[in-house]
N, C-alpha and C positions, 0 to 999 in steps of 0.2 A: 490574760488574767490567769494566775496560778490555779490549778485544779482544786487546791484546798479552799479557795474562795469561790469556786464555781457553784452555781445553783442548778446546774444541769445534771439530773440524776444519771443519765447514761455515761457522762464523762466521769462522774464520781465512781460509778460501778466499775468502769474500766480501770480507774486508778486503784480502787480497793482490791480488785482481782489481781492486778499486777503485783501489788505488795504481798498479797497472800502467796502467789506462786513463787515469789522471790524468797520469802522467809520461812515458809512452813516446813521445808525439808530440814532446815537447821533445828527448828523446834522439835520435830519428831525424833531426829537423831540424838539431840541433847537431852530431852526430857521425856520422850515417849514412854520408855520402860517404866519410869517412876510414875508418870501421870496415869498410865493404864492401871496401876495398882490402886489408885484412889477412886476409880469409877464405881465399883460395887459399894464401898462404904459411903460414898457421897449420895448415891441413889437410895441406899438404905436409910440414910439420915433424912432425906427428903420424902421418904415413904412412897417412892415411885413403884407402882404396880400395874398390872394388866388393865388396859382400858383408860388409863389416865392420859391427860394431855400435858405434854412437857414442851416448854420453850427453852432451848439451849442458847443462852445469851453469851456472846464472845466465844463461839464454839470451837475455835482453834481447828484441829483436825477432826472434830466431831466425835470424840471418844464418849462423851456423856450421851449424846444423841444415839450412838450405836448401842450403848448399854441399855438405854430406855427402850429402844426398839426390840432388843433381845428379850426384855421383860414383857413385851406385848403392849407397851404404851405407844401412844401416838406422839412422835417427836418431830419437832421443827427446829431448824437452825435459824437464828436471827440474823446472822451475818450473810450479806449478799454474796460475798466471796466464797464462803463455806458452801452455800447452796449452788452457786455457779460451778464450783470446782467439782461437785458431784463425786466426792470421794466415796468409796464403798461404805464408809462409816455413816454417811449422811443420807442414805436412801430413805427419805421420809415416807411414812405411811400417813396419808391424810392431807 
């Protein structure tokens, strides 16, 4: 059975992490500089401040999570691959 149809969470997590590791380098090199410029304005628009709880959905390399943590918010990444990769940007508090 293809992993896409599997109901085994460990198998899916391994599949997701593999995709993350294969593709994130290209995302960061192609879009990282532009994407980082949007972090502050996006967090400002969302009103993220110290003590807030933030869930970063589709976290990519975790830029928004990192920005929220820098502001003193509690940030969590929704993506298993993002959490498993444990990039310096996604060191969650909480």
